[in-house]
Structures are given as structure tokens and as C-alpha cells.
MIDOSE-1310 file (N, C-alpha, C; in nm, 2 decimals, decimal comma, always signed):
residues 103
mrkq	-1,01/+1,00/+3,98/-1,13/+0,88/+3,97/-1,17/+0,87/+3,83; -1,21/+0,77/+3,79/-1,27/+0,73/+3,65/-1,39/+0,77/+3,65; -1,44/+0,88/+3,65/-1,60/+0,92/+3,63/-1,68/+0,86/+3,54; -1,68/+0,86/+3,42/-1,71/+0,79/+3,30/-1,75/+0,63/+3,32
laki	-1,61/+0,56/+3,40/-1,68/+0,41/+3,43/-1,75/+0,44/+3,52; -1,76/+0,51/+3,63/-1,86/+0,50/+3,72/-2,01/+0,49/+3,69; -2,02/+0,59/+3,57/-2,15/+0,60/+3,51/-2,21/+0,47/+3,46; -2,14/+0,39/+3,42/-2,18/+0,25/+3,38/-2,16/+0,11/+3,46
qdgk	-2,12/+0,17/+3,60/-2,12/+0,04/+3,74/-2,24/+0,02/+3,76; -2,28/-0,09/+3,67/-2,44/-0,14/+3,72/-2,43/-0,28/+3,71; -2,33/-0,38/+3,67/-2,31/-0,51/+3,75/-2,32/-0,58/+3,63; -2,34/-0,51/+3,50/-2,36/-0,59/+3,39/-2,24/-0,59/+3,30
khtf	-2,22/-0,67/+3,20/-2,12/-0,68/+3,11/-2,11/-0,57/+3,00; -2,01/-0,47/+2,95/-2,01/-0,38/+2,87/-1,89/-0,44/+2,76; -1,92/-0,37/+2,62/-1,82/-0,39/+2,53/-1,74/-0,28/+2,52; -1,60/-0,31/+2,55/-1,47/-0,21/+2,53/-1,40/-0,20/+2,40
latm	-1,32/-0,12/+2,42/-1,20/-0,11/+2,30/-1,09/-0,07/+2,38; -0,99/-0,11/+2,37/-0,84/-0,06/+2,42/-0,71/-0,10/+2,36; -0,63/-0,03/+2,38/-0,51/-0,08/+2,34/-0,44/-0,14/+2,44; -0,32/-0,23/+2,45/-0,27/-0,32/+2,55/-0,15/-0,26/+2,52
eryg	-0,09/-0,19/+2,65/+0,06/-0,10/+2,64/+0,13/-0,24/+2,69; +0,12/-0,27/+2,81/+0,23/-0,35/+2,87/+0,20/-0,45/+2,97; +0,29/-0,55/+3,00/+0,27/-0,62/+3,12/+0,33/-0,58/+3,26; +0,28/-0,59/+3,36/+0,34/-0,51/+3,51/+0,29/-0,66/+3,62
sfid	+0,35/-0,61/+3,71/+0,30/-0,69/+3,85/+0,32/-0,61/+3,98; +0,27/-0,67/+4,05/+0,28/-0,62/+4,21/+0,29/-0,74/+4,32; +0,32/-0,72/+4,41/+0,32/-0,78/+4,52/+0,20/-0,78/+4,61; +0,10/-0,88/+4,65/-0,01/-0,85/+4,69/+0,01/-0,84/+4,86
rttg	-0,04/-0,74/+4,91/-0,01/-0,69/+5,04/-0,07/-0,82/+5,16; -0,17/-0,89/+5,10/-0,23/-0,98/+5,24/-0,16/-1,10/+5,19; -0,14/-1,14/+5,08/-0,06/-1,29/+5,06/+0,07/-1,28/+5,03; +0,15/-1,18/+4,99/+0,28/-1,16/+4,95/+0,32/-1,23/+4,83
ektr	+0,22/-1,25/+4,75/+0,24/-1,33/+4,60/+0,22/-1,22/+4,50; +0,34/-1,26/+4,42/+0,34/-1,17/+4,27/+0,24/-1,20/+4,21; +0,15/-1,07/+4,16/+0,04/-1,09/+4,09/+0,06/-1,05/+3,96; +0,03/-1,08/+3,81/+0,07/-1,00/+3,70/-0,05/-0,91/+3,65
till	-0,03/-0,80/+3,59/-0,11/-0,73/+3,55/-0,09/-0,66/+3,41; -0,23/-0,63/+3,36/-0,18/-0,57/+3,21/-0,25/-0,42/+3,22; -0,16/-0,34/+3,15/-0,18/-0,20/+3,13/-0,28/-0,18/+2,99; -0,39/-0,15/+3,00/-0,47/-0,11/+2,91/-0,51/+0,06/+2,88
knit	-0,48/+0,09/+2,76/-0,49/+0,26/+2,73/-0,60/+0,27/+2,64; -0,64/+0,40/+2,67/-0,73/+0,48/+2,56/-0,87/+0,38/+2,56; -0,95/+0,33/+2,70/-1,06/+0,26/+2,70/-1,17/+0,36/+2,64; -1,21/+0,31/+2,55/-1,37/+0,36/+2,48/-1,48/+0,24/+2,50
dtag	-1,60/+0,29/+2,48/-1,70/+0,22/+2,45/-1,70/+0,18/+2,30; -1,83/+0,10/+2,25/-1,84/+0,09/+2,11/-1,84/+0,20/+2,00; -1,88/+0,31/+2,09/-1,92/+0,43/+2,00/-1,81/+0,54/+2,00; -1,69/+0,48/+2,07/-1,55/+0,55/+2,06/-1,57/+0,64/+2,19
kilt	-1,67/+0,66/+2,28/-1,64/+0,76/+2,37/-1,52/+0,74/+2,47; -1,46/+0,82/+2,50/-1,33/+0,79/+2,58/-1,40/+0,78/+2,73; -1,36/+0,68/+2,80/-1,42/+0,64/+2,92/-1,27/+0,64/+3,02; -1,19/+0,64/+3,01/-1,06/+0,64/+3,07/-0,93/+0,63/+2,98
dhvw	-0,83/+0,70/+3,03/-0,68/+0,68/+2,98/-0,62/+0,59/+2,97; -0,65/+0,51/+3,10/-0,59/+0,39/+3,12/-0,61/+0,32/+3,24; -0,62/+0,14/+3,27/-0,66/+0,12/+3,35/-0,60/-0,01/+3,35; -0,54/-0,09/+3,49/-0,46/-0,16/+3,52/-0,54/-0,27/+3,54
vred	-0,52/-0,42/+3,48/-0,62/-0,51/+3,51/-0,56/-0,64/+3,56; -0,58/-0,71/+3,64/-0,54/-0,83/+3,70/-0,52/-0,97/+3,61; -0,42/-1,02/+3,57/-0,44/-1,15/+3,50/-0,48/-1,24/+3,51; -0,59/-1,27/+3,51/-0,65/-1,43/+3,57/-0,63/-1,53/+3,46
sylr	-0,69/-1,62/+3,48/-0,65/-1,76/+3,39/-0,70/-1,75/+3,25; -0,79/-1,65/+3,22/-0,86/-1,63/+3,10/-0,74/-1,56/+3,00; -0,71/-1,44/+3,08/-0,60/-1,35/+3,02/-0,48/-1,42/+3,03; -0,44/-1,50/+3,08/-0,29/-1,57/+3,09/-0,29/-1,66/+2,96
natl	-0,41/-1,69/+2,94/-0,42/-1,80/+2,78/-0,44/-1,71/+2,67; -0,48/-1,58/+2,68/-0,51/-1,50/+2,57/-0,34/-1,45/+2,49; -0,34/-1,45/+2,41/-0,22/-1,38/+2,33/-0,23/-1,24/+2,31; -0,19/-1,15/+2,38/-0,24/-1,02/+2,35/-0,07/-0,97/+2,32
aagk	-0,08/-0,87/+2,24/+0,05/-0,81/+2,19/+0,04/-0,63/+2,21; +0,15/-0,58/+2,28/+0,17/-0,43/+2,31/+0,16/-0,38/+2,17; +0,06/-0,27/+2,17/+0,02/-0,18/+2,08/-0,09/-0,19/+1,99; -0,14/-0,34/+2,01/-0,25/-0,36/+1,94/-0,38/-0,31/+2,01
lysf	-0,53/-0,28/+1,94/-0,63/-0,25/+1,97/-0,72/-0,39/+1,96; -0,77/-0,40/+2,10/-0,87/-0,53/+2,13/-0,99/-0,48/+2,17; -1,09/-0,54/+2,13/-1,22/-0,53/+2,20/-1,24/-0,65/+2,29; -1,33/-0,61/+2,39/-1,35/-0,72/+2,51/-1,48/-0,71/+2,58
eakv	-1,55/-0,81/+2,66/-1,66/-0,76/+2,71/-1,56/-0,76/+2,89; -1,65/-0,64/+2,95/-1,59/-0,66/+3,07/-1,69/-0,61/+3,18; -1,70/-0,64/+3,32/-1,78/-0,57/+3,41/-1,70/-0,45/+3,47; -1,76/-0,31/+3,52/-1,72/-0,23/+3,59/-1,70/-0,27/+3,74
gtyd	-1,60/-0,25/+3,83/-1,63/-0,28/+3,96/-1,57/-0,17/+4,00; -1,54/-0,16/+4,15/-1,46/-0,08/+4,24/-1,34/-0,11/+4,30; -1,28/-0,06/+4,36/-1,19/-0,07/+4,46/-1,13/+0,03/+4,54; -1,08/+0,03/+4,66/-1,04/+0,09/+4,74/-0,88/+0,16/+4,72
rgrt	-0,89/+0,28/+4,71/-0,75/+0,34/+4,68/-0,70/+0,42/+4,78; -0,62/+0,34/+4,88/-0,58/+0,43/+4,99/-0,68/+0,39/+5,10; -0,71/+0,49/+5,19/-0,80/+0,47/+5,31/-0,92/+0,53/+5,28; -0,92/+0,63/+5,18/-1,06/+0,71/+5,18/-1,11/+0,72/+5,04
ardy	-1,03/+0,68/+4,94/-1,07/+0,71/+4,79/-1,11/+0,59/+4,75; -1,23/+0,58/+4,65/-1,25/+0,46/+4,59/-1,26/+0,51/+4,44; -1,24/+0,41/+4,39/-1,19/+0,42/+4,23/-1,25/+0,31/+4,12; -1,27/+0,31/+4,03/-1,31/+0,22/+3,93/-1,23/+0,11/+3,84
rltk	-1,26/+0,00/+3,82/-1,17/-0,06/+3,72/-1,26/-0,17/+3,68; -1,19/-0,25/+3,56/-1,24/-0,34/+3,50/-1,21/-0,48/+3,52; -1,32/-0,58/+3,54/-1,34/-0,68/+3,61/-1,38/-0,79/+3,48; -1,36/-0,92/+3,53/-1,42/-1,04/+3,43/-1,40/-1,01/+3,30
irki	-1,28/-0,98/+3,27/-1,25/-0,97/+3,11/-1,26/-1,11/+3,03; -1,37/-1,09/+2,92/-1,38/-1,22/+2,83/-1,41/-1,17/+2,68; -1,42/-1,26/+2,61/-1,44/-1,25/+2,46/-1,34/-1,16/+2,40; -1,20/-1,17/+2,42/-1,12/-1,07/+2,34/-1,10/-1,10/+2,23
ata	-1,10/-0,98/+2,12/-1,07/-1,02/+1,99/-1,01/-0,88/+1,94; -0,90/-0,89/+1,83/-0,85/-0,76/+1,77/-0,95/-0,69/+1,70; -0,95/-0,56/+1,74/-1,05/-0,48/+1,67/-0,98/-0,40/+1,53
């Protein structure tokens, strides 16, 4: 569980820093469609406090149009959301990523 992300899950957008590691994908269980994802590593707040070591985010139309390069550090705004991890666990993720810029 990403305990530091849980502390700032308030429905508001926050500014984060992270390194783009690589693209990936998964098959959605309900639709059977392939969904592209992006692996972000070393997620911190603007003060440099580490919030989590990595997070996978779904590539939406905004991220699809952004030019992201592996190994580069980016700043962005996002909300912290939750998702069910298996049948009994809940975890935290970044959603609605916007305002991406190189840091």
C-alpha cells in the first residue's frame, strides 16, 4: 500500500515529480481491450518527500498526446485515487494527470 499517497487523498489536485520509466499495457478484464499504461518511478512532492517508489498510470488522451521520454524527470498535477487490488486490498494511484512539464 502507498501510505504516503493515502495521506493526501483529498479529492484535490497536487503537484508531483516523477521519472518516466517505460510504457506497458494490460488487457481490461471487463472489456477485453488492451489499455496502454505508463510506469512512473520515484514519485515525490514538490518539497522532495518520497511518496512512493513507483506507480502505473493509464494512458488517457492527454497522456497519449504528451511527449514523454524514458529516464526524464517530469512535474505534473494529479489527483490521488483508490482502486481495489484483488478482493480484499485497497491501494492508491494517480489519476487525471495534467500540466506535464520537464523538471
